[in-house]
N, C-alpha and C positions, 0 to 999 in steps of 0.2 A: 486434478492434481490430488496427490495423496496428502492427507492431513493427519498427523499423529498426535494423540493426546499427550500432555505434559512435555512436549518438545518445544524448544525455543526456535522461533523463526525471526530472522532479522532482515532489515532492508532499508531502502531509502527511496524517496520520491522527490523529483524536481518539479516545482510548481511556482506559479505566480498568479496574482489576482489584483484587479484594479482597486478593490476594497477588501479589508480584512474579512477572512472567512475561516470556518473550521471544517476540516475533512475527517470523515470516519473511515478508517482502514480496517478491514475485517477479513477473517477466514470463515467461510460459511459452507454449508452443505448445498451442493448444486441443485439437488432434487427438492429438499424441504425448506431451504432458506434458514435453517437453524444456524445461529451464530456460535462458533466455537471460541473465537477470541476477537477482540476489537480494541482499538485505541483511537483517540482523537488527536489530531495535530493542527496547530494554528498556522494559517497562511497570512503573513503580515506584510507582504512586499509585492510591488508591481514589477520588480525585477526578479529573475530566477533565484530561487533559494532551494537548497538541498535540506530535506528534513529526514533525519534518521528515525527509525521506529523498530520496536520489537513486538511480537505477538506470541503468546503461549496458550495454546488450546487447553481447556480443562481436561482432566483425566478421561472423561467420557467423550471427548471431542475427537474421535478418530473417524476418518472417512476416506474411501478411495474415489469419492465424487465431490471433492472439495473445490472451492473457487476463492479467489482473492477479489475483494470489492473495494471500490473507492467511491464514496458518496458524500454529498454536502450535508452538513447538519442543519442548515437553514438555507432559504433561497439566496442565491448569489451566483457568482461566476468565478471559476478557477481554471486556468490552463495547466494541464498536466503534460509535462514534457517527457518524462522518463520515470519508470518504476522498476525497482529491483527487489526481489524477495528470494531468500535462501534459508535452508536449515541453519541454525546457529551453532552447529557442531564444527564449523570451520573447514568443511570439506570443499567449500567454494562452488558447489553445484548450484546452478541457476535454475530455480523452479519456475520463476515467472519473470518475464521482462517485457515491458511495453515502452516504446519510444515513438514520439510524435515528431514528424519533420515539420518544422515551423517556417513558413515563408517570411515571418516578421522578425526572426532572430534565432540565434542558435544557443544551445545550452552550454554553460561553462563545462570544462572538463573536470572530472573528480580530482 
């Protein structure tokens, strides 16, 4: 995916966890792993919760080999049901979308 420096990216992630956890959401370079922007979101519920987030890469954070990553800050367990990421300019273009089909329950509608 293309990552543009000084550009706002906004999104949301649906998650649940049996114990509180912290997730790191980041835009990185696919080849080098260089982090252009990141944020940490708390997961505090065993039921589905929608967490909104924004990421703004540094001015030097431009790449046509970017990736979006979701990682745990500490050992633990989090179920990710759906992730949405788009440029923050309001054009509604979906850059990244991940959805899990869960046999144990469905995600609430937005």
